Wavefront OBJ file of the C-alpha trace (Angstrom):
o trace
v -14.912 -58.111 30.426
v -12.162 -54.909 30.557
v -12.623 -51.878 29.031
v -9.877 -51.884 27.139
v -11.055 -55.736 25.711
v -14.802 -54.451 24.962
v -13.436 -51.215 23.029
v -11.597 -54.051 20.963
v -14.669 -55.350 20.374
v -15.932 -52.535 18.446
v -15.789 -51.490 14.988
v -13.429 -48.568 15.806
v -11.800 -50.600 18.351
v -8.278 -49.335 16.987
v -9.258 -45.988 17.658
v -10.824 -45.942 20.596
v -8.117 -48.441 22.338
v -5.622 -45.780 21.203
v -7.835 -42.966 22.718
v -8.270 -44.761 25.762
v -4.356 -45.713 26.325
v -3.755 -41.269 25.948
v -6.726 -38.879 27.275
v -9.280 -41.314 27.513
v -9.155 -41.085 31.379
v -10.162 -37.804 31.300
v -13.207 -38.635 29.844
v -16.734 -40.078 30.750
v -19.234 -40.794 28.490
v -23.264 -40.586 28.682
v -25.342 -41.357 26.174
v -28.504 -39.684 24.899
v -30.147 -38.571 21.690
v -27.996 -35.497 19.952
v -29.688 -34.102 16.937
v -26.049 -33.337 15.451
v -24.255 -36.713 16.422
v -27.371 -39.020 16.360
v -28.981 -41.333 18.921
v -27.172 -43.255 21.693
v -23.831 -40.905 20.510
v -21.556 -40.483 23.688
v -20.745 -36.627 24.616
v -17.089 -36.004 26.262
v -16.693 -34.921 29.778
v -15.156 -35.071 32.814
v -15.539 -38.333 34.449
v -16.385 -39.791 37.802
v -16.942 -43.450 36.442
v -16.356 -45.392 33.195
v -19.511 -47.902 34.323
v -21.580 -45.960 31.802
v -19.436 -47.323 29.061
v -21.328 -49.830 28.608
v -24.992 -48.540 29.025
v -25.525 -48.627 25.264
v -24.290 -49.558 21.717
v -21.686 -47.186 20.906
v -22.745 -45.501 17.406
v -18.874 -43.701 16.993
v -19.623 -41.020 14.274
v -16.971 -38.719 12.062
v -18.301 -36.176 13.918
v -17.973 -37.425 16.991
v -14.622 -38.577 16.498
v -13.457 -34.933 15.203
v -15.035 -33.765 18.839
v -12.802 -36.119 20.642
v -10.086 -35.601 19.052
v -10.861 -31.565 19.163
v -11.407 -31.883 23.024
v -7.966 -33.929 23.751
v -6.240 -31.303 21.322
v -7.904 -28.732 23.297
v -6.374 -30.303 26.576
v -3.284 -30.358 25.207
v -3.311 -26.451 24.724
v -4.188 -25.560 27.888
v -2.233 -27.787 30.595
v 1.014 -26.077 30.310
v -0.740 -22.816 31.110
v -0.533 -20.952 34.483
v -3.954 -19.930 36.185
v -3.099 -16.127 34.550
v -2.561 -17.399 31.255
v -5.747 -19.387 31.473
v -7.893 -16.307 33.175
v -6.299 -14.210 30.294
v -7.043 -16.272 27.480
v -10.774 -17.005 29.185
v -11.693 -13.466 28.907
v -10.427 -13.094 25.402
v -12.561 -15.736 24.401
v -15.703 -15.221 26.232
v -15.201 -11.269 24.874
v -15.379 -12.257 21.584
v -17.557 -14.553 21.075
v -20.136 -11.804 23.223
v -19.140 -9.383 20.523
v -16.837 -6.980 22.534
v -14.624 -4.655 20.091
v -12.137 -4.148 22.671
v -11.723 -8.041 23.598
v -11.324 -8.446 19.313
v -8.737 -5.736 19.202
v -6.406 -7.629 21.887
v -7.155 -10.794 20.247
v -5.888 -9.754 17.243
v -2.733 -7.759 18.671
v -2.062 -11.107 20.353
v -1.656 -13.280 17.152
v 0.364 -10.730 15.797
v 2.870 -10.898 18.274
v 6.053 -12.578 17.838
v 6.718 -13.265 21.545
v 6.957 -17.017 21.621
v 4.627 -17.182 24.965
v 2.055 -15.037 23.059
v 2.503 -17.184 20.456
v 1.313 -20.054 22.201
v -1.390 -18.236 24.270
v -2.481 -16.945 20.727
v -3.020 -21.192 19.391
v -4.604 -22.072 22.539
v -7.545 -19.028 21.980
v -7.552 -19.890 18.529
v -8.259 -23.426 18.832
v -10.769 -22.631 21.146
v -12.700 -19.869 18.731
v -12.388 -22.756 16.028
v -14.013 -25.076 17.727
v -16.948 -22.291 17.906
v -16.805 -21.557 14.499
v -17.297 -25.143 13.530
v -20.123 -25.863 16.595
v -21.750 -22.067 14.831
v -21.284 -23.172 11.177
v -23.613 -26.633 11.971
v -26.056 -24.519 13.221
v -26.312 -22.911 10.216
v -26.701 -26.037 8.364
v -23.117 -26.268 7.012
v -23.134 -22.697 5.497
v -20.081 -20.489 6.463
v -21.022 -17.809 8.379
v -19.036 -15.095 6.658
v -18.715 -13.700 3.467
v -15.258 -12.949 2.898
v -14.009 -10.123 0.054
v -10.481 -9.126 -0.934
v -9.657 -5.799 -2.195
v -7.252 -4.901 -4.024
v -5.464 -2.508 -6.414
v -2.956 -0.253 -7.640
v -2.362 2.831 -4.782
v -4.670 5.857 -5.967
v -7.270 3.685 -6.638
v -9.788 5.048 -4.795
v -9.933 1.892 -2.214
v -10.432 3.718 0.944
v -13.347 5.750 -0.517
v -15.257 2.814 -1.845
v -14.849 1.065 1.438
v -16.239 4.048 3.448
v -19.417 4.296 1.319
v -19.896 0.637 1.247
v -19.385 -0.145 4.770
v -22.137 2.573 5.230
v -24.132 0.868 3.111
v -23.821 -2.791 4.404
v -24.343 -1.717 8.366
v -27.264 0.380 7.150
v -28.791 -2.917 5.755
v -27.940 -4.827 9.116
v -24.812 -6.344 7.843
v -21.660 -6.346 10.420
v -19.000 -5.442 8.459
v -15.181 -5.927 9.704
v -12.263 -4.275 7.532
v -8.384 -5.439 7.547
v -6.407 -2.854 6.307
v -3.207 -3.850 5.188
v -0.082 -1.143 4.831
v 3.133 -2.261 3.368
v 6.099 -1.726 6.008
v 8.992 0.211 4.973
v 11.866 -1.429 3.387
v 14.168 1.244 4.803
v 12.610 2.020 8.797
v 10.358 -1.261 9.190
v 7.666 1.678 10.177
v 4.241 1.760 8.741
v 1.716 4.636 8.358
v -1.665 2.622 9.703
v -3.587 5.844 8.309
v -6.856 4.092 6.624
v -8.673 4.977 9.901
v -8.089 8.578 9.085
v -9.530 7.960 5.535
v -12.929 6.152 6.578
v -13.954 8.371 9.836
v -18.147 7.865 9.171
v -17.086 4.028 9.184
v -14.735 4.125 12.045
v -17.538 5.677 13.939
v -19.871 2.806 12.719
v -20.003 0.386 16.214
v -21.582 -1.838 12.932
v -17.983 -1.789 11.561
v -14.316 -2.693 13.123
v -11.320 -1.512 11.326
v -8.069 -2.979 11.942
v -5.028 -1.495 9.781
v -1.847 -3.992 10.331
v 1.168 -3.959 9.273
v 2.609 -5.999 6.402
v 6.393 -6.220 9.109
v 8.115 -7.680 6.005
v 5.697 -10.459 4.515
v 5.695 -10.691 0.670
v 2.459 -10.271 -0.731
v 1.028 -7.232 0.956
v -0.693 -9.637 3.556
v -0.013 -9.847 7.716
v 1.527 -13.362 8.603
v -1.888 -13.665 10.780
v -4.447 -12.261 8.053
v -6.175 -15.535 8.298
v -6.085 -16.081 12.435
v -7.359 -12.317 12.287
v -10.137 -13.317 9.736
v -11.150 -16.033 11.998
v -11.408 -13.980 15.190
v -13.782 -11.366 13.513
v -16.230 -13.827 12.579
v -15.854 -15.052 15.963
v -17.101 -11.799 16.957
v -20.178 -12.025 14.740
v -19.340 -10.044 12.080
v -20.469 -11.622 8.514
v -18.898 -9.125 5.901
v -14.733 -9.127 5.831
v -12.823 -6.926 4.032
v -9.258 -7.549 3.629
v -7.448 -4.373 1.558
v -4.277 -4.081 0.567
v -2.454 -2.227 -1.792
v -1.216 -3.770 -5.414
v 2.399 -4.812 -4.947
v 2.435 -7.143 -6.752
v 2.058 -10.739 -5.429
v -0.280 -9.439 -3.177
v -3.213 -10.098 -5.987
v -2.262 -13.823 -5.422
v -1.782 -13.749 -1.261
v -5.215 -12.439 -0.827
v -6.743 -14.671 -3.503
v -5.782 -17.381 -1.026
v -7.733 -16.560 1.988
v -10.985 -15.281 0.855
v -13.985 -16.379 -0.989
v -14.341 -13.193 -3.292
v -11.498 -11.269 -5.047
v -12.271 -7.986 -6.054
v -10.213 -5.956 -8.228
v -10.586 -2.206 -8.203
v -8.370 -0.261 -11.376
v -8.930 4.239 -12.099
v -9.872 4.655 -15.406
v -6.551 6.157 -16.100
v -4.701 2.568 -15.385
v -3.655 1.741 -18.781
v -4.526 -0.648 -21.377
v -6.301 -3.533 -20.952
v -2.798 -5.598 -21.807
v -1.101 -4.132 -18.788
v -3.624 -5.712 -16.852
v -3.473 -9.334 -18.671
v 0.694 -9.086 -18.853
v 0.687 -7.950 -14.787
v -0.932 -11.844 -13.966
v -4.223 -9.653 -12.262
v -7.009 -10.519 -13.848
v -6.520 -14.246 -14.063
v -7.377 -13.639 -10.302
v -10.108 -11.922 -10.184
v -13.652 -12.545 -10.071
v -14.761 -8.743 -10.253
v -13.481 -6.040 -11.356
v -14.506 -2.491 -10.305
v -13.652 0.145 -12.586
v -13.668 3.204 -9.848
v -14.112 7.322 -10.361
v -16.739 6.859 -13.085
v -18.192 10.131 -12.484
v -17.745 14.009 -14.312
v -15.370 13.816 -16.706
v -13.777 9.981 -15.960
v -17.197 8.390 -17.390
v -15.537 8.359 -20.693
v -11.786 7.231 -19.922
v -14.559 4.805 -17.617
v -16.434 2.951 -19.943
v -13.832 2.441 -22.477
v -11.545 0.785 -19.813
v -14.595 -1.068 -18.825
v -15.067 -2.328 -23.050
v -11.393 -3.498 -22.945
v -11.306 -5.332 -19.579
v -14.272 -7.240 -20.655
v -12.666 -8.338 -24.420
v -9.759 -8.864 -22.040
v -11.439 -11.604 -19.511
v -12.676 -13.464 -22.643
v -8.951 -14.428 -23.847
v -8.787 -16.539 -20.170
v -8.936 -19.654 -19.142
v -12.242 -20.414 -17.387
v -11.724 -20.948 -13.515
v -15.122 -21.774 -12.283
v -18.083 -23.532 -13.891
v -20.705 -21.568 -12.862
v -19.414 -17.974 -13.001
v -17.739 -15.580 -15.452
v -15.739 -12.253 -13.754
v -18.041 -9.111 -14.724
v -16.287 -5.788 -15.202
v -18.305 -2.984 -13.676
v -18.067 0.428 -13.356
v -18.703 2.322 -10.052
v -18.553 5.849 -8.872
v -17.888 6.078 -4.220
v -18.504 9.631 -4.649
v -21.846 9.737 -6.293
v -23.408 5.990 -5.234
v -23.465 4.839 -9.403
v -22.887 1.388 -9.712
v -22.362 0.612 -5.694
v -25.834 -1.331 -5.292
v -25.224 -3.418 -8.352
v -21.859 -4.366 -7.402
v -23.370 -6.032 -4.109
v -25.848 -7.673 -5.946
v -23.074 -9.250 -8.145
v -21.266 -10.239 -5.161
v -24.421 -11.917 -3.903
v -25.044 -13.703 -6.992
v -21.366 -14.999 -7.015
v -22.253 -16.093 -3.253
v -25.050 -17.921 -3.840
v -24.064 -19.446 -6.564
v -20.668 -20.807 -5.404
v -22.330 -22.214 -1.886
v -25.353 -23.955 -4.447
v -22.720 -25.934 -6.721
v -20.055 -26.651 -3.751
v -16.844 -24.828 -4.895
v -17.152 -22.531 -2.089
v -16.685 -25.084 0.272
v -13.744 -26.944 -1.737
v -12.456 -23.305 -2.486
v -11.866 -23.060 1.924
v -10.526 -26.072 2.464
v -7.959 -26.018 -0.163
v -7.217 -22.517 1.153
v -6.667 -23.924 4.603
v -3.968 -26.184 3.481
v -2.280 -23.393 1.875
v -2.589 -21.811 5.216
v -0.850 -24.439 6.740
v 2.349 -24.634 4.645
v 2.618 -21.197 4.557
v 3.192 -21.154 8.416
v 5.433 -24.476 7.674
v 7.447 -22.178 5.258
v 7.708 -19.755 7.686
v 8.314 -21.433 11.120
v 11.123 -23.412 9.578
v 13.029 -20.634 7.974
v 13.106 -19.601 11.492
v 13.967 -22.313 12.977
v 16.938 -22.194 10.155
v 18.217 -18.766 10.971
v 18.154 -19.608 14.777
v 19.794 -23.147 15.029
v 23.821 -22.131 16.309
v 25.415 -23.664 13.596
v 23.963 -21.586 11.100
v 23.351 -18.510 13.322
v 27.451 -18.850 14.019
v 27.904 -19.027 10.115
v 25.145 -16.276 8.751
v 27.209 -13.253 9.335
v 30.872 -15.045 8.094
v 28.694 -15.971 5.030
v 27.202 -12.744 3.959
v 30.271 -10.680 3.742
v 31.818 -13.055 1.680
v 28.864 -12.402 -0.589
v 28.830 -9.050 -0.155
v 32.461 -8.510 -1.002
v 32.136 -11.301 -3.941
v 34.075 -13.778 -2.965
v 31.933 -15.987 -2.368
v 28.615 -16.800 -4.680
v 25.013 -16.784 -3.298
v 24.076 -20.016 -4.339
v 27.136 -21.744 -2.424
v 26.353 -20.080 0.706
v 23.269 -20.953 0.628
v 24.339 -24.810 0.215
v 26.957 -24.157 3.089
v 24.286 -22.712 5.221
v 21.790 -25.926 4.696
v 24.954 -28.195 4.917
v 25.700 -26.800 8.066
v 22.016 -27.222 8.851
v 21.584 -30.496 7.564
v 24.358 -31.939 9.277
v 22.696 -31.319 12.925
v 22.484 -34.748 14.225
l 1 2 3 4 5 6 7 8 9 10 11 12 13 14 15 16 17 18 19 20 21 22 23 24 25 26 27 28 29 30 31 32 33 34 35 36 37 38 39 40 41 42 43 44 45 46 47 48 49 50 51 52 53 54 55 56 57 58 59 60 61 62 63 64 65 66 67 68 69 70 71 72 73 74 75 76 77 78 79 80 81 82 83 84 85 86 87 88 89 90 91 92 93 94 95 96 97 98 99 100 101 102 103 104 105 106 107 108 109 110 111 112 113 114 115 116 117 118 119 120 121 122 123 124 125 126 127 128 129 130 131 132 133 134 135 136 137 138 139 140 141 142 143 144 145 146 147 148 149 150 151 152 153 154 155 156 157 158 159 160 161 162 163 164 165 166 167 168 169 170 171 172 173 174 175 176 177 178 179 180 181 182 183 184 185 186 187 188 189 190 191 192 193 194 195 196 197 198 199 200 201 202 203 204 205 206 207 208 209 210 211 212 213 214 215 216 217 218 219 220 221 222 223 224 225 226 227 228 229 230 231 232 233 234 235 236 237 238 239 240 241 242 243 244 245 246 247 248 249 250 251 252 253 254 255 256 257 258 259 260 261 262 263 264 265 266 267 268 269 270 271 272 273 274 275 276 277 278 279 280 281 282 283 284 285 286 287 288 289 290 291 292 293 294 295 296 297 298 299 300 301 302 303 304 305 306 307 308 309 310 311 312 313 314 315 316 317 318 319 320 321 322 323 324 325 326 327 328 329 330 331 332 333 334 335 336 337 338 339 340 341 342 343 344 345 346 347 348 349 350 351 352 353 354 355 356 357 358 359 360 361 362 363 364 365 366 367 368 369 370 371 372 373 374 375 376 377 378 379 380 381 382 383 384 385 386 387 388 389 390 391 392 393 394 395 396 397 398 399 400 401 402 403 404 405 406 407 408 409 410 411 412 413 414 415 416 417 418 419 420 421
C-alpha cells in the first residue's frame, strides 16, 4: 500500500496527506518515546527512507503538529538565503542564545533596519529565536521566561534615575536585566538624542544589564516599530527582566501596555491633581502607580498626590479579577520604597500567572502585534504602489492650496489603489 493511502487511513489523514504533498518529502519519521510529545511520536528530521513511517502506530499530538509546521515554515524561510546570509543568521542566532551582548546588539540592529532584504533576514532570525523560546518555555513548565515591565511617565518624572537604582538592585539579586529605552524622534529633523545611557552610567557598565536606546522614527505611540521583536531577542539572549521605558507622549501608554505584562506609571509629586490623571486616560492603563522623588521637601506633596490617586483608582472599572492597582511612594535618591515596589511587582506576576490571566494577555498581545504589522505594511504598500505614488504629490498640492478637501483626496487615492487590477 502506498504511503499516501496509509495516511488517509489515519484519523488525521487530511492533515498528513496535505503535509506529504508539500514538504513531507524533506523529512523522515523515527519513532521513539518523548517526554514532551508522548510515546511513539515521530520527530521531523531529513529523511533517507520512508520505510520507518509504518513502524508503529502514529500518535499525532497538537505539539507535534505545531513542530512539523514550524519545521516546514523555517525551511520555506531559509530556502532563498545565500550561503553568506545563512552563515550570518547562524552566527547571530548562536551568539544570541549563548548570551553574547554584541550578537544581541547586532540582531536588534538587523530587525530595526528598513532595508527589504535585511527585513527578510530579520524574519528568519526571529522565527528561529521564537522556536528556541517556545522550547525553553516548555522546559520551564509552560511559564514565561521573562517578566516584561513597561515604564512610562512625563518628562522629568525620574524614569532614568529610577531604572539606574532599580536595575542595580535586580542585578545584585542575580537577575539579568534588559532596558529598551525609547527616545522620540524629532518631527523637524528626524533625529533622536539616544542619551539614556549617559544617565545610567553604573548600570551601563554592569555585565548583567543591557541598555538599548532606540528612536521612534516617526512611529505613533512613543515606541519603536520593532520594540516587540527586540523584546523577543532579549528574552532569547537570556534576560529574565525586560524594562521598556518611554516618555509619556499621549499614545505611548496604550502602545506600551499592549506589549508588556505589567505597566508601571511614574509620576512626579508636582504633576497636577488626580483629575488630570483620569482625564488623560493614563491611570486606567496602570497596574502600579509610583510617586517619585518622595524625599526632602517633596515628601508632603508626594503623600498628598498618593492619597489623591488612591481615591481616583476607586472610581475606575476593575480590569483584573485578581489584582487591584496600587499607589506607592518611592525615592531613587534614598532608596525608599524601591524594595517594596519590587515585592508588589512580584506579587502581581505570581497572581496573574496563577489565575491564567498573564498567558491570556500575552496571547492577545500577539494578535495585536500581528495587526499592527499588517497595518504598517499595508500602508507602505499603498504608498509605493505606482499609480498611487504618481498621484500623491499632485493631490497633496491641491489639498495644500485648498482646492481639494482631504477626504476627497483620500478617496481618489483609495480608488486608484482599488482599481489596480
